[in-house]
Legacy VTK file of the C-alpha trace (Angstrom):
# vtk DataFile Version 3.0
C-alpha trace
ASCII
DATASET POLYDATA
POINTS 118 float
-64.148 33.718 -7.958
-64.002 30.117 -6.817
-62.576 29.187 -3.466
-59.601 26.880 -3.252
-58.689 24.540 -0.456
-55.955 25.572 1.996
-53.665 22.871 0.598
-54.005 24.160 -2.965
-53.488 27.727 -1.775
-50.337 26.615 0.042
-49.178 24.759 -3.046
-49.437 28.047 -4.946
-47.494 29.841 -2.192
-50.548 31.720 -0.978
-52.190 32.172 2.417
-54.262 29.097 3.371
-57.038 31.296 4.778
-57.693 33.809 1.982
-55.680 32.375 -0.925
-54.433 35.847 -1.873
-51.624 36.907 0.454
-48.087 35.561 0.160
-47.224 32.539 2.297
-43.443 32.904 1.982
-41.202 35.914 2.552
-38.247 34.157 0.958
-37.459 30.804 -0.586
-38.791 28.783 2.388
-39.369 31.324 5.175
-43.019 31.492 6.250
-44.446 35.008 6.577
-45.378 36.034 10.111
-48.747 37.315 8.905
-50.657 37.267 5.644
-50.226 40.631 3.929
-53.820 40.469 2.655
-56.040 39.130 5.465
-53.683 39.393 8.458
-53.864 35.679 9.391
-51.044 34.698 11.757
-48.881 32.136 9.916
-45.468 32.348 11.592
-46.233 29.642 14.149
-46.792 26.912 11.517
-43.889 24.463 11.260
-43.620 21.793 8.586
-40.187 20.552 9.785
-38.736 17.724 7.641
-41.933 16.559 5.931
-41.623 18.687 2.774
-37.966 17.720 2.304
-38.851 14.031 2.566
-41.649 14.303 0.000
-39.540 16.426 -2.360
-36.670 13.907 -2.255
-39.086 11.025 -2.694
-40.743 12.621 -5.726
-37.414 13.644 -7.272
-35.976 10.144 -6.899
-39.091 8.460 -8.230
-38.958 10.751 -11.269
-35.186 10.350 -11.553
-35.229 6.564 -11.999
-37.059 6.549 -15.361
-34.925 9.464 -16.552
-31.799 7.536 -15.595
-32.989 4.471 -17.458
-33.759 6.557 -20.538
-30.356 8.256 -20.360
-28.648 4.890 -20.101
-30.555 3.584 -23.105
-30.217 6.656 -25.336
-26.743 7.986 -24.516
-23.227 6.734 -23.959
-22.312 8.860 -20.928
-20.557 6.216 -18.898
-20.916 5.719 -15.160
-19.370 9.037 -14.123
-21.447 11.031 -16.579
-24.625 9.284 -15.494
-23.940 9.975 -11.807
-23.177 13.634 -12.510
-26.212 14.167 -14.759
-28.683 12.413 -12.470
-27.308 14.034 -9.325
-27.674 17.490 -10.847
-31.174 16.708 -12.114
-32.381 15.298 -8.784
-30.947 18.211 -6.785
-32.505 20.757 -9.157
-35.859 18.991 -9.007
-35.715 18.885 -5.191
-35.076 22.626 -5.100
-38.084 23.254 -7.340
-40.409 20.894 -5.452
-39.438 21.872 -1.906
-41.405 25.165 -1.698
-44.426 23.496 -3.328
-44.507 20.676 -0.787
-43.830 23.052 2.111
-46.711 25.300 1.053
-49.050 22.332 0.711
-48.046 20.986 4.114
-48.482 24.407 5.745
-51.947 24.579 4.161
-52.829 21.159 5.563
-51.536 22.102 9.015
-53.549 25.329 8.973
-56.680 23.502 7.760
-56.578 21.097 10.701
-55.672 23.741 13.277
-52.198 22.337 13.938
-48.920 24.184 14.418
-46.519 21.411 13.492
-44.924 21.028 16.924
-47.608 18.946 18.639
-46.568 16.048 20.814
-48.417 12.872 21.605
LINES 1 119
118 0 1 2 3 4 5 6 7 8 9 10 11 12 13 14 15 16 17 18 19 20 21 22 23 24 25 26 27 28 29 30 31 32 33 34 35 36 37 38 39 40 41 42 43 44 45 46 47 48 49 50 51 52 53 54 55 56 57 58 59 60 61 62 63 64 65 66 67 68 69 70 71 72 73 74 75 76 77 78 79 80 81 82 83 84 85 86 87 88 89 90 91 92 93 94 95 96 97 98 99 100 101 102 103 104 105 106 107 108 109 110 111 112 113 114 115 116 117
């Protein structure tokens, strides 16, 4: 079995240490401990970083989709706003756990907790 980096393990929703245990106990709640290796994970805090990256990615992907919808359909302004809003929100909800897992993996890799001050 090949080892993965902590960021890739987090991206998959797995423990950054062993890559096998679950990172999340719910949609975005970090497990207190890895159920496989026992690594303490509950202290890691990603705060607003994953939300920012998820919104950024969803909007960047939403612009070309909006341009294609405008060119290929006749939805009108209201239909375009409704369709793109729904698509961007759905994409954010899909991307948010991925970005949070990756950020938790990066925090764990560098020995940070996410609440450090300067």
